[in-house]
C-alpha positions as CSV (number, residue, x, y, z in Angstrom):
1,M,-24.7,-35.2,-6.2
2,I,-24.0,-32.6,-3.5
3,M,-21.5,-29.9,-4.3
4,Q,-19.6,-28.4,-1.4
5,L,-17.8,-25.1,-1.5
6,I,-15.1,-24.2,1.1
7,I,-14.1,-20.6,1.4
8,L,-10.3,-20.8,1.8
9,G,-9.8,-17.0,1.8
10,S,-12.4,-14.3,2.5
11,G,-10.0,-11.4,2.6
12,T,-8.1,-9.3,0.2
13,A,-4.5,-8.2,-0.5
14,I,-4.3,-6.7,3.0
15,P,-2.9,-9.2,5.5
16,L,-5.3,-10.0,8.3
17,I,-4.8,-12.5,11.0
18,D,-8.2,-14.2,10.4
19,R,-8.8,-13.7,6.7
20,A,-6.6,-15.1,3.9
21,S,-6.5,-13.8,0.4
22,P,-9.2,-14.9,-2.1
23,S,-9.6,-18.6,-2.9
24,L,-12.5,-21.1,-3.0
25,V,-12.4,-24.9,-3.4
26,L,-15.2,-26.9,-5.0
27,L,-15.7,-30.5,-4.0
28,A,-18.0,-32.1,-6.6
29,G,-17.0,-35.7,-7.0
30,N,-14.4,-35.0,-9.6
31,G,-11.5,-34.1,-7.3
32,P,-11.0,-30.6,-5.8
33,I,-11.4,-27.6,-8.1
34,L,-9.8,-24.3,-7.1
35,F,-11.1,-20.8,-7.9
36,D,-8.4,-18.2,-7.5
37,M,-5.3,-18.7,-5.3
38,G,-4.1,-15.7,-3.4
39,P,-1.2,-15.9,-1.0
40,G,-1.6,-18.8,1.5
41,S,-4.2,-20.6,-0.5
42,L,-2.3,-23.9,-0.5
43,R,-1.8,-23.8,3.2
44,Q,-5.6,-23.2,3.6
45,F,-6.1,-26.1,1.2
46,S,-4.2,-28.4,3.5
47,R,-6.0,-27.1,6.6
48,V,-9.3,-28.5,5.2
49,G,-7.6,-31.9,4.7
50,L,-6.9,-31.7,1.0
51,N,-3.7,-32.6,-0.9
52,F,-2.5,-30.1,-3.5
53,S,-1.1,-33.0,-5.6
54,N,-4.7,-34.0,-6.3
55,L,-5.7,-30.6,-7.6
56,G,-6.9,-31.1,-11.2
57,H,-8.4,-27.8,-12.1
58,I,-7.6,-24.2,-11.2
59,F,-9.7,-21.3,-12.4
60,L,-8.4,-17.7,-12.1
61,T,-10.6,-14.7,-12.4
62,H,-7.9,-12.1,-13.1
63,F,-4.2,-11.6,-12.6
64,H,-3.9,-9.4,-9.5
65,P,-1.5,-10.9,-7.0
66,D,-4.1,-11.3,-4.2
67,H,-5.9,-13.8,-6.6
68,T,-2.9,-15.5,-8.2
69,A,0.3,-15.3,-6.0
70,D,0.0,-18.9,-4.8
71,L,0.3,-20.2,-8.3
72,V,4.0,-19.7,-7.8
73,H,3.9,-21.8,-4.7
74,F,1.8,-24.5,-6.4
75,L,4.1,-24.9,-9.4
76,F,7.2,-24.9,-7.2
77,A,5.7,-27.6,-4.9
78,T,4.6,-29.6,-7.9
79,R,8.2,-29.6,-9.2
80,N,9.3,-31.5,-6.1
81,P,10.7,-34.8,-7.5
82,T,8.6,-36.9,-5.1
83,V,5.4,-35.1,-6.3
84,L,6.3,-34.7,-10.0
85,E,6.9,-38.4,-10.6
86,K,3.4,-39.3,-9.5
87,R,1.6,-36.1,-10.7
88,A,-1.4,-36.5,-13.0
89,P,-2.0,-33.8,-15.6
90,F,-3.7,-30.6,-14.3
91,H,-5.5,-27.7,-16.0
92,I,-5.1,-24.0,-15.3
93,A,-7.8,-21.8,-16.8
94,G,-8.2,-18.0,-16.8
95,P,-8.6,-14.9,-18.9
96,R,-6.8,-14.2,-22.2
97,G,-3.2,-13.5,-21.3
98,L,-2.9,-16.5,-19.0
99,K,-0.4,-18.2,-21.2
100,D,1.9,-15.2,-21.1
101,F,1.3,-14.9,-17.4
102,V,2.4,-18.5,-16.8
103,R,5.4,-18.1,-19.2
104,G,6.4,-15.0,-17.2
105,I,6.5,-17.0,-14.0
106,G,8.7,-19.6,-15.8
107,K,11.1,-16.9,-17.0
108,A,11.4,-15.4,-13.6
109,Y,12.1,-18.7,-11.8
110,G,13.6,-20.8,-14.5
111,K,13.4,-24.6,-14.5
112,W,11.8,-24.6,-11.0
113,M,8.5,-23.5,-12.5
114,Q,8.5,-25.0,-15.9
115,M,6.3,-28.0,-16.7
116,S,5.7,-30.0,-19.8
117,S,2.6,-29.2,-21.8
118,D,1.4,-32.8,-21.3
119,L,1.4,-32.2,-17.5
120,M,0.2,-28.6,-17.3
121,I,-2.6,-27.6,-19.6
122,V,-3.1,-23.9,-19.8
123,E,-6.5,-22.7,-21.1
124,E,-7.5,-19.2,-21.9
125,R,-11.1,-17.9,-21.6
126,N,-12.6,-15.2,-23.8
127,T,-12.5,-11.7,-22.2
128,K,-14.9,-10.2,-24.8
129,K,-17.9,-12.5,-24.5
130,R,-19.4,-15.4,-22.5
131,E,-17.9,-18.8,-23.0
132,T,-19.1,-22.3,-21.9
133,V,-16.9,-25.4,-21.3
134,K,-17.8,-28.9,-20.0
135,Y,-15.7,-30.6,-17.4
136,G,-17.1,-34.0,-16.8
137,N,-20.5,-33.5,-15.3
138,L,-20.0,-29.8,-14.7
139,T,-20.6,-26.9,-17.0
140,I,-18.5,-23.9,-16.3
141,I,-19.5,-20.6,-17.9
142,S,-17.1,-17.6,-17.9
143,Q,-18.2,-14.1,-18.3
144,P,-16.2,-10.8,-18.6
145,V,-17.0,-8.4,-15.7
146,K,-16.1,-4.9,-14.8
147,H,-12.8,-4.8,-13.0
148,T,-9.8,-5.1,-15.3
149,P,-9.8,-5.8,-19.0
150,Q,-8.9,-9.4,-18.2
151,S,-11.5,-10.0,-15.4
152,I,-14.0,-12.8,-15.7
153,A,-16.6,-14.4,-13.3
154,Y,-17.6,-18.0,-13.4
155,R,-20.9,-19.8,-13.2
156,V,-20.7,-23.5,-12.4
157,E,-23.7,-25.8,-13.2
158,G,-23.9,-29.3,-11.9
159,P,-26.4,-32.1,-12.4
160,E,-30.0,-31.7,-11.0
161,G,-29.9,-28.0,-11.3
162,L,-27.1,-27.4,-8.8
163,D,-25.4,-24.1,-9.5
164,F,-23.4,-21.2,-8.2
165,V,-21.6,-18.0,-9.4
166,Y,-18.3,-16.6,-8.2
167,S,-17.7,-13.1,-9.2
168,G,-14.0,-12.6,-8.5
169,D,-13.5,-8.8,-8.3
170,T,-16.2,-6.8,-10.1
171,G,-18.0,-3.5,-10.1
172,F,-21.7,-3.2,-10.6
173,C,-22.5,-4.3,-14.2
174,E,-25.2,-6.0,-16.2
175,E,-22.8,-8.8,-17.0
176,I,-22.6,-10.1,-13.5
177,I,-26.4,-9.8,-13.1
178,D,-27.1,-11.8,-16.3
179,L,-24.5,-14.5,-15.3
180,A,-26.1,-14.9,-11.9
181,R,-29.7,-14.9,-13.1
182,G,-31.7,-17.5,-11.0
183,V,-28.6,-19.1,-9.4
184,D,-28.9,-21.0,-6.1
185,L,-25.8,-19.3,-4.6
186,L,-24.1,-16.1,-5.7
187,I,-20.7,-15.4,-4.2
188,L,-19.9,-11.7,-4.6
189,E,-17.1,-9.4,-3.4
190,A,-18.1,-6.5,-1.1
191,S,-14.8,-4.7,-0.8
192,F,-15.7,-1.3,0.6
193,P,-18.5,0.2,2.7
194,D,-21.4,2.2,1.3
195,G,-20.3,5.8,0.8
196,H,-16.7,4.7,0.0
197,E,-17.3,3.2,-3.4
198,A,-14.2,2.3,-5.5
199,E,-14.2,1.8,-9.3
200,G,-14.3,-1.9,-10.2
201,H,-15.5,-3.1,-6.8
202,L,-18.9,-3.5,-5.0
203,T,-20.2,-2.3,-1.7
204,P,-22.6,-4.4,0.4
205,S,-25.7,-2.5,-0.9
206,L,-24.5,-2.8,-4.5
207,A,-23.9,-6.5,-4.1
208,G,-27.4,-6.8,-2.6
209,R,-28.8,-4.9,-5.6
210,V,-27.0,-7.4,-8.0
211,A,-28.5,-10.3,-6.0
212,T,-32.0,-8.9,-6.1
213,L,-32.0,-8.1,-9.8
214,A,-30.6,-11.6,-10.5
215,K,-33.3,-13.2,-8.3
216,V,-30.8,-15.5,-6.6
217,R,-31.7,-17.8,-3.7
218,R,-28.7,-17.1,-1.5
219,L,-26.0,-14.4,-1.5
220,A,-22.6,-14.9,0.1
221,L,-20.3,-11.9,0.5
222,L,-16.5,-11.9,0.8
223,H,-13.4,-10.0,-0.2
224,F,-13.6,-7.7,2.8
225,Y,-11.1,-4.8,3.2
226,P,-10.6,-3.5,6.7
227,E,-12.7,-0.5,5.9
228,V,-15.9,-2.6,5.3
229,L,-15.1,-4.9,8.2
230,A,-15.3,-1.9,10.5
231,T,-19.0,-1.4,9.5
232,D,-22.3,-3.4,9.6
233,I,-22.0,-5.3,6.3
234,A,-25.3,-7.1,6.7
235,D,-27.2,-3.9,7.5
236,Q,-25.9,-2.2,4.4
237,C,-26.7,-5.2,2.2
238,R,-30.2,-5.4,3.6
239,K,-31.0,-2.0,2.1
240,T,-31.2,-3.8,-1.3
241,Y,-31.5,-7.5,-0.6
242,N,-34.0,-9.5,1.5
243,G,-33.0,-13.1,0.7
244,K,-30.7,-15.5,2.5
245,L,-27.4,-13.7,3.3
246,I,-24.1,-15.3,4.3
247,L,-21.1,-13.3,5.4
248,C,-18.1,-15.5,4.6
249,K,-15.3,-16.4,6.9
250,D,-12.2,-18.4,6.2
251,L,-12.9,-22.2,6.1
252,L,-16.6,-21.8,5.9
253,S,-18.3,-24.7,4.1
254,L,-21.3,-24.1,1.9
255,S,-23.5,-26.9,0.4
256,I,-25.1,-26.4,-3.0
């Protein structure tokens, strides 16, 4: 089995003409699986030829709007009668607090966002320790990381040793290094340039250091704020990492 990842959004909360907010879609034979859904994710989803009504699993890394805002769009579109009558059950997974987060959306918008528990299954992941869950032929491991108290990263393991890690937002920490150990593809944020470090985020050289310590085969960087886009991201990363490096753009497709 070949797993394909499409970068729907390589940007941040700052609107940019060529970079949407964070979102990735995994195509692995079980229907599309979404990781994060910042503003515009569903439009990007349709741009790569996918139908949101076939989306069976959504995994959120944390609750900041640039990673979750299109959940509102998704639920509202799903409530459309022509979609709802044919809709198969779907899962939304994320950190502890997700159930309250989804209930809050329902309270804000009323019936237009409310789904039956048979249709929408909301699953919370541990924010204190690593947790492993099986989804068909995929194993998905969640790991708390250094960003907010509810931030987690994901490691996805498929058959025949296929695997990748998506960090969401994180600062430099042992947890992301351990989660990524020996992975084929590590997808890390690189929010700000070297010399302009921000708490709970990585710079290109810090991301490179994570990849080197974890001994990954390939490193893909995304979540670029304008400040880092104005610099040589690859040159900064090369201070600490000598392996295969990918600077993500929107709609980039990666094979695993």
